[in-house]
mmCIF file of the C-alpha atoms, coordinates in Angstrom:
data_MODEL
# 
_entry.id   MODEL 
# 
loop_
_atom_site.group_PDB 
_atom_site.id 
_atom_site.type_symbol 
_atom_site.label_atom_id 
_atom_site.label_alt_id 
_atom_site.label_comp_id 
_atom_site.label_asym_id 
_atom_site.label_entity_id 
_atom_site.label_seq_id 
_atom_site.pdbx_PDB_ins_code 
_atom_site.Cartn_x 
_atom_site.Cartn_y 
_atom_site.Cartn_z 
_atom_site.occupancy 
_atom_site.B_iso_or_equiv 
_atom_site.pdbx_formal_charge 
_atom_site.auth_seq_id 
_atom_site.auth_comp_id 
_atom_site.auth_asym_id 
_atom_site.auth_atom_id 
_atom_site.pdbx_PDB_model_num 
ATOM 1   C CA . UNK A 1 1   ? 5.664   14.449  -7.446  1.00 0.00 ? 1   UNK A CA 1 
ATOM 2   C CA . UNK A 1 2   ? 5.430   10.715  -6.862  1.00 0.00 ? 2   UNK A CA 1 
ATOM 3   C CA . UNK A 1 3   ? 2.960   8.888   -4.633  1.00 0.00 ? 3   UNK A CA 1 
ATOM 4   C CA . UNK A 1 4   ? 3.826   5.675   -2.774  1.00 0.00 ? 4   UNK A CA 1 
ATOM 5   C CA . UNK A 1 5   ? 0.930   3.320   -1.991  1.00 0.00 ? 5   UNK A CA 1 
ATOM 6   C CA . UNK A 1 6   ? 0.742   0.547   0.595   1.00 0.00 ? 6   UNK A CA 1 
ATOM 7   C CA . UNK A 1 7   ? -1.749  -2.295  0.937   1.00 0.00 ? 7   UNK A CA 1 
ATOM 8   C CA . UNK A 1 8   ? -0.963  -3.482  4.466   1.00 0.00 ? 8   UNK A CA 1 
ATOM 9   C CA . UNK A 1 9   ? -1.883  -6.910  5.784   1.00 0.00 ? 9   UNK A CA 1 
ATOM 10  C CA . UNK A 1 10  ? -0.798  -8.857  8.858   1.00 0.00 ? 10  UNK A CA 1 
ATOM 11  C CA . UNK A 1 11  ? 2.007   -10.712 7.004   1.00 0.00 ? 11  UNK A CA 1 
ATOM 12  C CA . UNK A 1 12  ? 2.327   -8.991  3.633   1.00 0.00 ? 12  UNK A CA 1 
ATOM 13  C CA . UNK A 1 13  ? 2.394   -5.454  2.333   1.00 0.00 ? 13  UNK A CA 1 
ATOM 14  C CA . UNK A 1 14  ? 1.899   -4.543  -1.287  1.00 0.00 ? 14  UNK A CA 1 
ATOM 15  C CA . UNK A 1 15  ? 3.792   -1.499  -2.544  1.00 0.00 ? 15  UNK A CA 1 
ATOM 16  C CA . UNK A 1 16  ? 3.064   0.593   -5.639  1.00 0.00 ? 16  UNK A CA 1 
ATOM 17  C CA . UNK A 1 17  ? 4.514   3.848   -6.973  1.00 0.00 ? 17  UNK A CA 1 
ATOM 18  C CA . UNK A 1 18  ? 3.300   6.531   -9.331  1.00 0.00 ? 18  UNK A CA 1 
ATOM 19  C CA . UNK A 1 19  ? 5.307   8.193   -12.058 1.00 0.00 ? 19  UNK A CA 1 
ATOM 20  C CA . UNK A 1 20  ? 6.606   11.721  -11.367 1.00 0.00 ? 20  UNK A CA 1 
ATOM 21  C CA . UNK A 1 21  ? 3.529   13.283  -12.961 1.00 0.00 ? 21  UNK A CA 1 
ATOM 22  C CA . UNK A 1 22  ? 1.284   11.191  -10.676 1.00 0.00 ? 22  UNK A CA 1 
ATOM 23  C CA . UNK A 1 23  ? -0.627  9.762   -13.640 1.00 0.00 ? 23  UNK A CA 1 
ATOM 24  C CA . UNK A 1 24  ? 0.398   6.092   -13.793 1.00 0.00 ? 24  UNK A CA 1 
ATOM 25  C CA . UNK A 1 25  ? 0.408   3.614   -10.884 1.00 0.00 ? 25  UNK A CA 1 
ATOM 26  C CA . UNK A 1 26  ? 2.885   0.726   -11.080 1.00 0.00 ? 26  UNK A CA 1 
ATOM 27  C CA . UNK A 1 27  ? 3.107   -2.273  -8.731  1.00 0.00 ? 27  UNK A CA 1 
ATOM 28  C CA . UNK A 1 28  ? 6.467   -2.572  -6.953  1.00 0.00 ? 28  UNK A CA 1 
ATOM 29  C CA . UNK A 1 29  ? 6.659   -5.456  -4.526  1.00 0.00 ? 29  UNK A CA 1 
ATOM 30  C CA . UNK A 1 30  ? 4.821   -7.976  -2.394  1.00 0.00 ? 30  UNK A CA 1 
ATOM 31  C CA . UNK A 1 31  ? 6.762   -7.575  0.835   1.00 0.00 ? 31  UNK A CA 1 
ATOM 32  C CA . UNK A 1 32  ? 6.483   -10.507 3.246   1.00 0.00 ? 32  UNK A CA 1 
ATOM 33  C CA . UNK A 1 33  ? 7.222   -10.106 6.959   1.00 0.00 ? 33  UNK A CA 1 
ATOM 34  C CA . UNK A 1 34  ? 6.708   -11.919 10.252  1.00 0.00 ? 34  UNK A CA 1 
ATOM 35  C CA . UNK A 1 35  ? 3.129   -11.611 11.443  1.00 0.00 ? 35  UNK A CA 1 
ATOM 36  C CA . UNK A 1 36  ? 2.473   -8.117  12.835  1.00 0.00 ? 36  UNK A CA 1 
ATOM 37  C CA . UNK A 1 37  ? 6.155   -7.083  12.507  1.00 0.00 ? 37  UNK A CA 1 
ATOM 38  C CA . UNK A 1 38  ? 5.264   -3.637  11.243  1.00 0.00 ? 38  UNK A CA 1 
ATOM 39  C CA . UNK A 1 39  ? 8.735   -2.240  11.977  1.00 0.00 ? 39  UNK A CA 1 
ATOM 40  C CA . UNK A 1 40  ? 10.019  -4.156  8.957   1.00 0.00 ? 40  UNK A CA 1 
ATOM 41  C CA . UNK A 1 41  ? 7.293   -2.502  6.849   1.00 0.00 ? 41  UNK A CA 1 
ATOM 42  C CA . UNK A 1 42  ? 8.367   0.900   8.200   1.00 0.00 ? 42  UNK A CA 1 
ATOM 43  C CA . UNK A 1 43  ? 11.987  0.159   7.209   1.00 0.00 ? 43  UNK A CA 1 
ATOM 44  C CA . UNK A 1 44  ? 10.911  -0.977  3.737   1.00 0.00 ? 44  UNK A CA 1 
ATOM 45  C CA . UNK A 1 45  ? 8.801   2.174   3.322   1.00 0.00 ? 45  UNK A CA 1 
ATOM 46  C CA . UNK A 1 46  ? 11.744  4.371   4.338   1.00 0.00 ? 46  UNK A CA 1 
ATOM 47  C CA . UNK A 1 47  ? 13.949  2.480   1.860   1.00 0.00 ? 47  UNK A CA 1 
ATOM 48  C CA . UNK A 1 48  ? 11.495  3.230   -0.963  1.00 0.00 ? 48  UNK A CA 1 
ATOM 49  C CA . UNK A 1 49  ? 11.362  6.894   0.075   1.00 0.00 ? 49  UNK A CA 1 
ATOM 50  C CA . UNK A 1 50  ? 15.168  7.043   -0.111  1.00 0.00 ? 50  UNK A CA 1 
ATOM 51  C CA . UNK A 1 51  ? 15.279  5.161   -3.424  1.00 0.00 ? 51  UNK A CA 1 
ATOM 52  C CA . UNK A 1 52  ? 12.630  7.134   -5.306  1.00 0.00 ? 52  UNK A CA 1 
ATOM 53  C CA . UNK A 1 53  ? 12.922  10.875  -5.621  1.00 0.00 ? 53  UNK A CA 1 
ATOM 54  C CA . UNK A 1 54  ? 10.144  13.364  -5.038  1.00 0.00 ? 54  UNK A CA 1 
ATOM 55  C CA . UNK A 1 55  ? 7.636   11.277  -3.071  1.00 0.00 ? 55  UNK A CA 1 
ATOM 56  C CA . UNK A 1 56  ? 5.237   13.771  -1.523  1.00 0.00 ? 56  UNK A CA 1 
ATOM 57  C CA . UNK A 1 57  ? 2.450   11.463  -0.326  1.00 0.00 ? 57  UNK A CA 1 
ATOM 58  C CA . UNK A 1 58  ? 1.978   7.975   1.019   1.00 0.00 ? 58  UNK A CA 1 
ATOM 59  C CA . UNK A 1 59  ? -1.381  6.469   0.147   1.00 0.00 ? 59  UNK A CA 1 
ATOM 60  C CA . UNK A 1 60  ? -2.338  3.846   2.706   1.00 0.00 ? 60  UNK A CA 1 
ATOM 61  C CA . UNK A 1 61  ? -5.230  1.498   1.975   1.00 0.00 ? 61  UNK A CA 1 
ATOM 62  C CA . UNK A 1 62  ? -7.853  1.604   4.726   1.00 0.00 ? 62  UNK A CA 1 
ATOM 63  C CA . UNK A 1 63  ? -9.784  -1.683  4.992   1.00 0.00 ? 63  UNK A CA 1 
ATOM 64  C CA . UNK A 1 64  ? -13.346 -0.592  5.695   1.00 0.00 ? 64  UNK A CA 1 
ATOM 65  C CA . UNK A 1 65  ? -16.299 -2.972  5.567   1.00 0.00 ? 65  UNK A CA 1 
ATOM 66  C CA . UNK A 1 66  ? -18.755 -2.774  2.661   1.00 0.00 ? 66  UNK A CA 1 
ATOM 67  C CA . UNK A 1 67  ? -21.056 -0.603  4.809   1.00 0.00 ? 67  UNK A CA 1 
ATOM 68  C CA . UNK A 1 68  ? -18.150 1.760   5.607   1.00 0.00 ? 68  UNK A CA 1 
ATOM 69  C CA . UNK A 1 69  ? -17.723 0.632   9.220   1.00 0.00 ? 69  UNK A CA 1 
ATOM 70  C CA . UNK A 1 70  ? -14.390 -0.166  10.845  1.00 0.00 ? 70  UNK A CA 1 
ATOM 71  C CA . UNK A 1 71  ? -12.966 -3.615  11.559  1.00 0.00 ? 71  UNK A CA 1 
ATOM 72  C CA . UNK A 1 72  ? -9.971  -4.891  13.553  1.00 0.00 ? 72  UNK A CA 1 
ATOM 73  C CA . UNK A 1 73  ? -7.841  -4.501  10.405  1.00 0.00 ? 73  UNK A CA 1 
ATOM 74  C CA . UNK A 1 74  ? -8.992  -0.876  10.074  1.00 0.00 ? 74  UNK A CA 1 
ATOM 75  C CA . UNK A 1 75  ? -7.733  -0.140  13.583  1.00 0.00 ? 75  UNK A CA 1 
ATOM 76  C CA . UNK A 1 76  ? -4.460  -1.969  12.804  1.00 0.00 ? 76  UNK A CA 1 
ATOM 77  C CA . UNK A 1 77  ? -3.902  0.247   9.740   1.00 0.00 ? 77  UNK A CA 1 
ATOM 78  C CA . UNK A 1 78  ? -4.731  3.415   11.688  1.00 0.00 ? 78  UNK A CA 1 
ATOM 79  C CA . UNK A 1 79  ? -2.195  2.418   14.364  1.00 0.00 ? 79  UNK A CA 1 
ATOM 80  C CA . UNK A 1 80  ? 0.392   1.662   11.663  1.00 0.00 ? 80  UNK A CA 1 
ATOM 81  C CA . UNK A 1 81  ? -0.229  5.125   10.175  1.00 0.00 ? 81  UNK A CA 1 
ATOM 82  C CA . UNK A 1 82  ? 0.564   6.749   13.541  1.00 0.00 ? 82  UNK A CA 1 
ATOM 83  C CA . UNK A 1 83  ? 3.786   4.747   13.902  1.00 0.00 ? 83  UNK A CA 1 
ATOM 84  C CA . UNK A 1 84  ? 4.822   5.552   10.323  1.00 0.00 ? 84  UNK A CA 1 
ATOM 85  C CA . UNK A 1 85  ? 4.104   9.261   10.854  1.00 0.00 ? 85  UNK A CA 1 
ATOM 86  C CA . UNK A 1 86  ? 6.307   9.358   13.957  1.00 0.00 ? 86  UNK A CA 1 
ATOM 87  C CA . UNK A 1 87  ? 9.098   7.566   12.062  1.00 0.00 ? 87  UNK A CA 1 
ATOM 88  C CA . UNK A 1 88  ? 8.866   10.088  9.225   1.00 0.00 ? 88  UNK A CA 1 
ATOM 89  C CA . UNK A 1 89  ? 9.116   12.969  11.717  1.00 0.00 ? 89  UNK A CA 1 
ATOM 90  C CA . UNK A 1 90  ? 12.031  11.275  13.498  1.00 0.00 ? 90  UNK A CA 1 
ATOM 91  C CA . UNK A 1 91  ? 13.851  11.021  10.149  1.00 0.00 ? 91  UNK A CA 1 
ATOM 92  C CA . UNK A 1 92  ? 13.016  14.625  9.136   1.00 0.00 ? 92  UNK A CA 1 
ATOM 93  C CA . UNK A 1 93  ? 10.894  13.427  6.219   1.00 0.00 ? 93  UNK A CA 1 
ATOM 94  C CA . UNK A 1 94  ? 7.991   15.701  5.338   1.00 0.00 ? 94  UNK A CA 1 
ATOM 95  C CA . UNK A 1 95  ? 5.549   13.402  3.549   1.00 0.00 ? 95  UNK A CA 1 
ATOM 96  C CA . UNK A 1 96  ? 1.788   13.356  4.096   1.00 0.00 ? 96  UNK A CA 1 
ATOM 97  C CA . UNK A 1 97  ? -0.004  10.047  4.679   1.00 0.00 ? 97  UNK A CA 1 
ATOM 98  C CA . UNK A 1 98  ? -3.533  9.690   3.340   1.00 0.00 ? 98  UNK A CA 1 
ATOM 99  C CA . UNK A 1 99  ? -5.896  6.872   4.232   1.00 0.00 ? 99  UNK A CA 1 
ATOM 100 C CA . UNK A 1 100 ? -7.947  5.711   1.239   1.00 0.00 ? 100 UNK A CA 1 
ATOM 101 C CA . UNK A 1 101 ? -10.816 3.225   1.363   1.00 0.00 ? 101 UNK A CA 1 
ATOM 102 C CA . UNK A 1 102 ? -9.400  0.041   -0.160  1.00 0.00 ? 102 UNK A CA 1 
ATOM 103 C CA . UNK A 1 103 ? -12.687 -1.865  -0.237  1.00 0.00 ? 103 UNK A CA 1 
ATOM 104 C CA . UNK A 1 104 ? -12.683 -4.335  -3.141  1.00 0.00 ? 104 UNK A CA 1 
ATOM 105 C CA . UNK A 1 105 ? -9.096  -3.673  -4.263  1.00 0.00 ? 105 UNK A CA 1 
ATOM 106 C CA . UNK A 1 106 ? -7.885  -7.217  -3.547  1.00 0.00 ? 106 UNK A CA 1 
ATOM 107 C CA . UNK A 1 107 ? -10.918 -8.706  -5.274  1.00 0.00 ? 107 UNK A CA 1 
ATOM 108 C CA . UNK A 1 108 ? -10.297 -6.419  -8.271  1.00 0.00 ? 108 UNK A CA 1 
ATOM 109 C CA . UNK A 1 109 ? -6.626  -7.480  -8.334  1.00 0.00 ? 109 UNK A CA 1 
ATOM 110 C CA . UNK A 1 110 ? -7.635  -11.161 -8.277  1.00 0.00 ? 110 UNK A CA 1 
ATOM 111 C CA . UNK A 1 111 ? -10.085 -10.586 -11.118 1.00 0.00 ? 111 UNK A CA 1 
ATOM 112 C CA . UNK A 1 112 ? -7.463  -8.863  -13.296 1.00 0.00 ? 112 UNK A CA 1 
ATOM 113 C CA . UNK A 1 113 ? -4.984  -11.695 -12.734 1.00 0.00 ? 113 UNK A CA 1 
ATOM 114 C CA . UNK A 1 114 ? -7.561  -14.406 -13.453 1.00 0.00 ? 114 UNK A CA 1 
ATOM 115 C CA . UNK A 1 115 ? -8.460  -12.656 -16.713 1.00 0.00 ? 115 UNK A CA 1 
ATOM 116 C CA . UNK A 1 116 ? -4.744  -12.513 -17.543 1.00 0.00 ? 116 UNK A CA 1 
ATOM 117 C CA . UNK A 1 117 ? -4.535  -16.285 -17.031 1.00 0.00 ? 117 UNK A CA 1 
ATOM 118 C CA . UNK A 1 118 ? -2.136  -16.264 -14.079 1.00 0.00 ? 118 UNK A CA 1 
ATOM 119 C CA . UNK A 1 119 ? -1.893  -19.451 -12.044 1.00 0.00 ? 119 UNK A CA 1 
ATOM 120 C CA . UNK A 1 120 ? -3.068  -19.491 -8.421  1.00 0.00 ? 120 UNK A CA 1 
ATOM 121 C CA . UNK A 1 121 ? 0.572   -19.463 -7.227  1.00 0.00 ? 121 UNK A CA 1 
ATOM 122 C CA . UNK A 1 122 ? 1.467   -16.452 -9.383  1.00 0.00 ? 122 UNK A CA 1 
ATOM 123 C CA . UNK A 1 123 ? -1.679  -14.647 -8.275  1.00 0.00 ? 123 UNK A CA 1 
ATOM 124 C CA . UNK A 1 124 ? -0.652  -15.134 -4.640  1.00 0.00 ? 124 UNK A CA 1 
ATOM 125 C CA . UNK A 1 125 ? 2.780   -13.661 -5.405  1.00 0.00 ? 125 UNK A CA 1 
ATOM 126 C CA . UNK A 1 126 ? 1.374   -10.562 -7.118  1.00 0.00 ? 126 UNK A CA 1 
ATOM 127 C CA . UNK A 1 127 ? -1.955  -9.916  -5.376  1.00 0.00 ? 127 UNK A CA 1 
ATOM 128 C CA . UNK A 1 128 ? -0.891  -7.354  -2.767  1.00 0.00 ? 128 UNK A CA 1 
ATOM 129 C CA . UNK A 1 129 ? 1.282   -5.198  -5.017  1.00 0.00 ? 129 UNK A CA 1 
ATOM 130 C CA . UNK A 1 130 ? -1.451  -5.156  -7.654  1.00 0.00 ? 130 UNK A CA 1 
ATOM 131 C CA . UNK A 1 131 ? -4.011  -4.222  -4.977  1.00 0.00 ? 131 UNK A CA 1 
ATOM 132 C CA . UNK A 1 132 ? -1.683  -1.370  -3.911  1.00 0.00 ? 132 UNK A CA 1 
ATOM 133 C CA . UNK A 1 133 ? -1.520  -0.206  -7.541  1.00 0.00 ? 133 UNK A CA 1 
ATOM 134 C CA . UNK A 1 134 ? -5.331  -0.307  -7.759  1.00 0.00 ? 134 UNK A CA 1 
ATOM 135 C CA . UNK A 1 135 ? -5.622  1.737   -4.540  1.00 0.00 ? 135 UNK A CA 1 
ATOM 136 C CA . UNK A 1 136 ? -3.129  4.247   -5.940  1.00 0.00 ? 136 UNK A CA 1 
ATOM 137 C CA . UNK A 1 137 ? -4.884  4.357   -9.313  1.00 0.00 ? 137 UNK A CA 1 
ATOM 138 C CA . UNK A 1 138 ? -8.201  5.114   -7.599  1.00 0.00 ? 138 UNK A CA 1 
ATOM 139 C CA . UNK A 1 139 ? -6.538  7.926   -5.671  1.00 0.00 ? 139 UNK A CA 1 
ATOM 140 C CA . UNK A 1 140 ? -4.883  9.402   -8.765  1.00 0.00 ? 140 UNK A CA 1 
ATOM 141 C CA . UNK A 1 141 ? -8.144  9.382   -10.709 1.00 0.00 ? 141 UNK A CA 1 
# 
């Protein structure tokens, strides 16, 4: 069964998907949206669920502080999770959503892209989907 991962921000959401054996995490898309327009992220998530077969879990990055405490972004992600869950129920989709500590995933994504020699502009265009893949990879391992 596949896993779909999201790295949610206030204006971008990175998406990543696993293979059917849930071994490999692959970046999908850096999805840009109007600030705090989470309905568009819900629609994009539902589109991925319809496009890919056998998704049984959504892995949602939870932005905790380095000491494990919550921030405003943590609360935003928790609220998004509730809205997404109600949309899944409304659409008769039985997929679990798991919150996974995403601490350091964006920094790790930046580091990988710098080592690969990507320009600042290219890094900006790939950062969130790579962070989502890192979150998913951590979950799968």
